[in-house]
C-alpha positions as CSV (number, residue, x, y, z in Angstrom):
1,X,1.9,19.0,-23.0
2,X,1.7,19.2,-19.2
3,X,-1.8,19.5,-17.7
4,X,-2.8,22.5,-15.6
5,X,-4.6,22.8,-12.3
6,X,-7.3,25.2,-11.4
7,X,-4.8,27.9,-10.7
8,X,-3.2,27.6,-14.1
9,X,0.0,26.0,-12.8
10,X,1.5,23.2,-14.9
11,X,1.5,19.7,-13.4
12,X,5.1,18.7,-14.1
13,X,5.9,16.6,-11.0
14,X,5.2,12.9,-10.7
15,X,2.5,12.1,-8.1
16,X,3.8,11.2,-4.7
17,X,2.7,8.1,-2.8
18,X,0.3,10.1,-0.7
19,X,-1.2,11.7,-3.8
20,X,-1.8,8.2,-5.3
21,X,-3.3,7.0,-2.0
22,X,-5.6,10.0,-1.9
23,X,-6.6,9.5,-5.5
24,X,-7.6,5.9,-4.7
25,X,-9.5,7.0,-1.6
26,X,-11.5,9.4,-3.9
27,X,-12.3,6.6,-6.3
28,X,-9.9,7.8,-9.0
29,X,-8.2,4.8,-10.4
30,X,-7.2,3.7,-13.9
31,X,-9.9,1.6,-15.6
32,X,-10.1,0.2,-19.2
33,X,-13.6,-0.3,-20.6
34,X,-12.1,-2.0,-23.6
35,X,-10.5,-4.7,-21.4
36,X,-13.8,-5.3,-19.6
37,X,-15.7,-5.6,-22.8
38,X,-13.2,-7.9,-24.4
39,X,-13.0,-10.2,-21.4
40,X,-16.7,-10.4,-21.0
41,X,-17.2,-11.3,-24.7
42,X,-14.5,-13.9,-24.6
43,X,-15.7,-15.4,-21.4
44,X,-19.2,-15.5,-22.8
45,X,-18.0,-17.4,-25.8
46,X,-16.0,-19.8,-23.8
47,X,-18.9,-20.4,-21.4
48,X,-21.1,-21.2,-24.4
49,X,-18.5,-23.7,-25.7
50,X,-18.3,-25.4,-22.3
51,X,-21.9,-25.2,-21.2
52,X,-23.7,-24.7,-24.5
53,X,-24.6,-28.4,-25.1
54,X,-26.0,-28.8,-21.6
55,X,-27.8,-25.5,-21.8
56,X,-29.3,-26.4,-25.2
57,X,-30.6,-29.7,-23.9
58,X,-32.1,-28.2,-20.8
59,X,-33.6,-25.4,-23.0
60,X,-35.3,-28.0,-25.2
61,X,-36.8,-29.6,-22.1
62,X,-38.1,-26.2,-21.0
63,X,-39.7,-25.6,-24.4
64,X,-41.3,-29.0,-24.4
65,X,-42.6,-28.4,-20.8
66,X,-44.2,-25.1,-21.9
67,X,-45.7,-26.5,-25.1
68,X,-47.3,-29.5,-23.5
69,X,-50.0,-27.9,-21.4
70,X,-53.1,-29.8,-20.4
71,X,-56.6,-28.4,-20.4
72,X,-56.5,-28.3,-16.5
73,X,-53.3,-26.2,-16.7
74,X,-54.9,-23.7,-19.0
75,X,-58.2,-23.4,-17.2
76,X,-56.9,-23.2,-13.6
77,X,-55.2,-20.0,-12.4
78,X,-53.3,-21.9,-9.7
79,X,-52.0,-24.4,-12.1
80,X,-50.9,-21.8,-14.6
81,X,-49.1,-19.9,-11.8
82,X,-47.3,-23.1,-10.7
83,X,-46.4,-23.8,-14.3
84,X,-45.0,-20.3,-14.8
85,X,-43.0,-20.4,-11.5
86,X,-41.5,-23.8,-12.5
87,X,-40.5,-22.4,-15.9
88,X,-38.8,-19.4,-14.4
89,X,-36.8,-21.5,-11.9
90,X,-35.9,-23.9,-14.7
91,X,-34.7,-21.0,-16.9
92,X,-32.6,-19.6,-14.1
93,X,-31.1,-23.0,-13.4
94,X,-30.2,-23.4,-17.1
95,X,-28.6,-20.0,-17.4
96,X,-26.9,-20.1,-14.0
97,X,-23.4,-21.4,-15.1
98,X,-23.3,-18.8,-17.9
99,X,-24.3,-16.0,-15.5
100,X,-21.7,-17.1,-12.9
101,X,-18.9,-17.0,-15.5
102,X,-20.0,-13.5,-16.6
103,X,-20.2,-12.3,-13.0
104,X,-16.7,-13.4,-12.0
105,X,-15.1,-12.3,-15.3
106,X,-16.8,-8.9,-15.0
107,X,-15.5,-8.5,-11.5
108,X,-12.0,-9.7,-12.6
109,X,-11.9,-7.3,-15.5
110,X,-12.6,-4.4,-13.2
111,X,-9.6,-5.0,-11.0
112,X,-7.0,-6.1,-13.6
113,X,-6.2,-2.4,-14.2
114,X,-6.1,-0.2,-11.2
115,X,-6.7,-3.0,-8.7
116,X,-9.4,-3.5,-6.1
117,X,-10.8,-0.2,-4.8
118,X,-13.9,0.1,-2.6
119,X,-14.8,3.7,-1.6
120,X,-18.0,5.6,-1.0
121,X,-16.6,8.9,-2.3
122,X,-17.0,7.7,-5.9
123,X,-20.8,7.7,-5.3
124,X,-20.9,11.3,-4.2
125,X,-22.4,13.5,-7.0
126,X,-20.0,16.1,-8.4
127,X,-21.9,19.2,-9.5
128,X,-18.8,20.5,-11.3
129,X,-19.6,18.0,-14.0
130,X,-22.8,20.0,-14.8
131,X,-20.7,22.9,-15.8
132,X,-21.3,23.4,-19.6
133,X,-18.0,25.0,-20.2
134,X,-16.2,22.0,-18.7
135,X,-18.4,19.7,-20.7
136,X,-17.4,21.4,-23.9
137,X,-13.7,21.2,-23.0
138,X,-14.1,17.4,-22.4
139,X,-15.9,17.0,-25.8
140,X,-12.9,18.6,-27.6
141,X,-10.2,17.2,-25.4
142,X,-7.4,14.9,-26.3
143,X,-9.0,12.1,-24.4
144,X,-12.2,12.4,-26.5
145,X,-10.2,12.3,-29.7
146,X,-8.6,9.1,-28.5
147,X,-12.0,7.6,-27.6
148,X,-13.3,8.5,-31.1
149,X,-10.2,6.8,-32.7
150,X,-10.8,3.7,-30.6
151,X,-14.5,3.6,-31.6
152,X,-13.6,3.8,-35.3
153,X,-10.9,1.1,-34.8
154,X,-13.3,-1.2,-33.1
155,X,-15.9,-0.8,-35.9
156,X,-13.2,-1.5,-38.5
157,X,-11.7,-4.5,-36.6
158,X,-15.1,-6.1,-35.9
159,X,-16.4,-5.4,-39.3
160,X,-13.3,-6.6,-41.1
161,X,-13.1,-9.7,-38.9
162,X,-16.8,-10.5,-39.4
163,X,-16.5,-10.2,-43.2
164,X,-13.5,-12.5,-43.3
165,X,-15.2,-15.1,-41.1
166,X,-18.5,-15.0,-43.0
167,X,-16.7,-15.2,-46.3
168,X,-14.6,-18.1,-45.1
169,X,-17.6,-20.0,-43.7
170,X,-20.1,-19.2,-46.5
171,X,-20.1,-22.8,-47.8
172,X,-20.6,-24.1,-44.2
173,X,-23.5,-21.8,-43.6
174,X,-25.0,-22.5,-47.0
175,X,-24.8,-26.3,-46.4
176,X,-27.0,-26.0,-43.3
177,X,-30.1,-25.8,-45.4
178,X,-29.6,-29.3,-46.8
179,X,-29.2,-30.8,-43.3
180,X,-31.9,-32.2,-41.0
181,X,-33.2,-29.7,-38.4
182,X,-31.4,-30.9,-35.2
183,X,-28.0,-31.4,-36.8
184,X,-28.3,-28.1,-38.6
185,X,-29.1,-26.3,-35.3
186,X,-26.2,-28.0,-33.6
187,X,-23.7,-27.2,-36.4
188,X,-25.0,-23.7,-36.8
189,X,-24.7,-23.0,-33.1
190,X,-21.1,-24.4,-33.2
191,X,-20.2,-22.1,-36.1
192,X,-21.8,-19.0,-34.5
193,X,-20.0,-19.5,-31.2
194,X,-16.6,-19.9,-32.8
195,X,-17.2,-16.9,-35.0
196,X,-18.3,-14.9,-32.0
197,X,-15.0,-15.9,-30.2
198,X,-12.9,-15.0,-33.3
199,X,-14.6,-11.6,-33.5
200,X,-14.1,-11.0,-29.7
201,X,-10.4,-11.9,-30.1
202,X,-9.9,-9.1,-32.6
203,X,-10.7,-6.6,-29.7
204,X,-7.4,-7.6,-28.0
205,X,-5.7,-5.2,-30.4
206,X,-7.7,-2.4,-29.0
207,X,-7.1,-3.5,-25.5
208,X,-3.3,-3.6,-26.0
209,X,-3.6,0.1,-27.0
210,X,-6.2,1.2,-24.4
211,X,-4.7,-0.2,-21.2
212,X,-1.3,1.7,-21.5
213,X,-3.2,4.8,-22.5
214,X,-5.5,4.6,-19.5
215,X,-2.6,4.2,-17.2
216,X,-0.8,7.1,-18.8
217,X,-3.9,9.3,-18.6
218,X,-4.5,8.5,-14.9
219,X,-0.9,9.3,-14.1
220,X,-1.1,12.6,-16.0
221,X,-4.4,13.4,-14.2
222,X,-2.9,13.0,-10.7
223,X,0.4,14.7,-11.5
224,X,1.2,17.6,-9.2
225,X,2.6,21.1,-9.5
226,X,5.7,22.1,-7.6
227,X,3.7,24.1,-5.2
228,X,1.5,21.1,-4.4
229,X,4.5,19.0,-3.8
230,X,5.9,21.6,-1.4
231,X,2.5,22.0,0.4
232,X,2.2,18.2,0.8
233,X,5.7,18.0,2.2
234,X,4.9,20.7,4.7
235,X,1.6,19.1,5.7
236,X,3.2,15.7,5.9
237,X,6.4,16.5,7.6
238,X,5.1,19.5,9.6
239,X,6.1,23.1,9.7
240,X,9.7,23.9,10.9
241,X,8.5,25.3,14.2
242,X,6.3,22.4,14.9
243,X,9.1,19.9,14.1
244,X,11.4,21.9,16.4
245,X,8.9,21.7,19.2
246,X,8.4,17.9,18.7
247,X,12.2,17.4,18.8
248,X,12.4,19.5,21.9
249,X,9.7,17.4,23.6
250,X,11.4,14.2,22.5
251,X,14.6,15.4,24.0
252,X,12.9,16.3,27.2
253,X,11.3,12.9,27.4
254,X,14.6,11.1,26.7
255,X,16.3,13.2,29.4
256,X,13.6,12.3,31.9
257,X,14.0,8.6,31.2
258,X,17.8,9.0,31.5
259,X,17.5,10.8,34.8
260,X,15.2,8.0,36.1
261,X,18.1,5.5,35.4
262,X,20.7,7.5,37.4
263,X,19.8,5.9,40.8
264,X,20.8,2.5,39.3
265,X,24.3,3.7,38.6
266,X,27.4,2.3,40.5
267,X,29.4,5.5,40.1
268,X,29.2,9.0,38.6
269,X,32.4,10.5,37.2
270,X,32.7,14.2,36.5
271,X,34.9,16.8,34.8
272,X,34.1,18.1,37.6
273,X,31.6,20.8,36.6
274,X,31.0,20.7,32.9
275,X,30.6,16.9,32.3
276,X,29.0,14.0,34.2
277,X,28.7,10.4,33.3
278,X,26.8,7.7,35.2
279,X,28.1,4.1,34.9
280,X,26.7,0.8,35.9
281,X,28.6,-2.5,36.1
282,X,27.2,-6.0,36.1
283,X,28.7,-7.9,39.0
284,X,28.7,-11.2,37.1
285,X,31.3,-9.8,34.7
286,X,29.4,-10.9,31.6
287,X,28.9,-7.3,30.4
288,X,31.2,-4.3,30.1
289,X,30.2,-1.2,32.1
290,X,27.2,0.7,30.6
291,X,26.5,4.4,30.3
292,X,23.2,5.0,32.0
293,X,23.3,8.8,31.7
294,X,25.5,11.6,30.6
295,X,25.3,15.4,30.2
296,X,27.0,18.7,30.3
297,X,26.5,21.9,32.4
298,X,23.0,21.9,34.0
299,X,22.4,18.3,33.0
300,X,25.7,17.3,34.6
301,X,24.7,19.2,37.7
302,X,21.3,17.4,37.8
303,X,23.1,14.0,37.5
304,X,25.4,14.9,40.4
305,X,22.4,16.1,42.4
306,X,20.6,12.8,41.9
307,X,23.8,10.8,42.7
308,X,24.3,12.7,46.0
309,X,20.6,12.1,46.9
310,X,21.0,8.3,46.4
311,X,24.5,8.3,47.9
312,X,26.1,7.2,44.7
313,X,29.9,7.8,44.6
314,X,30.9,10.9,42.6
315,X,34.5,10.9,41.5
316,X,36.4,13.6,39.6
317,X,38.0,12.0,36.5
318,X,38.1,14.8,33.9
319,X,39.9,12.9,31.0
320,X,38.0,9.7,31.5
321,X,34.6,11.6,31.8
322,X,35.2,13.5,28.6
323,X,36.4,10.3,26.7
324,X,33.3,8.4,27.7
325,X,31.0,11.3,27.0
326,X,32.3,11.7,23.4
327,X,32.7,8.0,22.5
328,X,29.7,6.3,24.1
329,X,26.0,6.8,23.7
330,X,23.4,6.2,26.5
331,X,22.7,2.5,26.9
332,X,26.0,1.5,25.2
333,X,29.0,-0.3,26.6
334,X,32.2,1.7,27.0
335,X,34.9,1.2,24.4
336,X,37.5,-1.5,24.9
337,X,40.3,1.0,25.1
338,X,38.7,2.4,28.3
339,X,38.3,-1.0,30.1
340,X,41.4,-0.6,32.2
341,X,40.7,3.0,33.2
342,X,37.1,2.3,34.2
343,X,38.2,-0.9,36.0
344,X,40.5,1.2,38.3
345,X,37.5,3.5,39.1
346,X,35.2,0.6,39.8
347,X,37.8,-1.1,42.0
348,X,38.2,2.0,44.0
349,X,34.4,2.3,44.4
350,X,34.3,-1.4,45.5
351,X,37.0,-0.8,48.2
352,X,35.0,2.3,49.4
353,X,31.8,0.2,49.8
354,X,33.8,-2.5,51.7
355,X,35.2,0.1,54.0
356,X,31.8,1.5,54.7
357,X,30.6,-2.0,55.7
358,X,33.7,-2.3,58.0
359,X,35.2,-5.1,56.0
360,X,38.3,-3.3,54.7
361,X,40.4,-0.3,55.6
362,X,39.8,3.0,53.9
363,X,41.5,3.1,50.4
364,X,43.9,5.9,49.6
365,X,42.7,8.6,47.2
366,X,42.1,7.7,43.6
367,X,44.6,9.3,41.2
368,X,43.8,10.4,37.7
369,X,43.6,7.3,35.5
370,X,45.3,7.2,32.2
371,X,43.2,7.6,29.1
372,X,44.3,7.2,25.5
373,X,44.7,10.8,24.1
374,X,42.9,9.9,20.9
375,X,39.7,9.4,23.0
376,X,39.9,12.7,24.8
377,X,39.1,15.6,22.4
378,X,40.4,18.2,24.9
379,X,43.7,16.5,25.6
380,X,46.7,18.7,24.7
């Protein structure tokens, strides 16, 4: 059954990436207490197996140190304080490897499900949790039922495993009474640690059930209603009027940048009034002519105005202008099919510049260049 939000709407939609991120920022991540408990118990047992002998030997030294007090130690406050301080530091040193293992495994168990998440919002008190009605709902919720089943399962697993182990090792434990003290303690400790590990391993069954359940519960908790998805989309993408204004501003900025490039053009070809295209050609011949700017109507008029101001040749070539306008974007090279037509225009511009410098006679007027009809959408 789908959950409901405070407005009574069903949460039927999968959480979006933003919803998941917001949930993590609020400290809401999937966590498995059963995984943490099982890992801590197993790591404690393994640490005892690895460091138990060393810890036992150091512990015996500590006991011997504390039971061999001199009369001066007992009668002098300073000596007793020194003795006590030494005992405390010795005890910390003995248990330090064990504590380090527990610390790191405890931290690791917390991030294995849900990952690392540091946020201060999780520390903020939520007064909604003091609502008695909400508390009653939580007591009789599906999650509470699952927690109850898990608790019963843990008791049954641990109890059954303990009975099996005790029954299987009854002769070993019974034989400890016939052994000398130190061997009995060593063997008894060995049996207890391995029994502890075996009992802890039985909790893996509960962990295998709890981890998928916690992931499922967390996903169900952060699911969204259709209205929440729509609201998030509006807030993320922006309202239509805002997006329209942003697009308009972007177009205006692009046009300003385009107009700033017009003075670098070698020639401007026109329709003559409806279209205008500014072209630039690299004199080293390594690059085809580029479209620096193009536009229609008032933009075309603005391009012609800038060209006149900077004394850039403006030539009327309607078919060629339309073909370049429709086939080439700003900053791109012209199509290969238009190389010949544009070359004729640039050759004419070059002859005009040479004439103005007095190095050549005035060229005859430029005729309309031929343009492939498939590149001119207005060709008949």
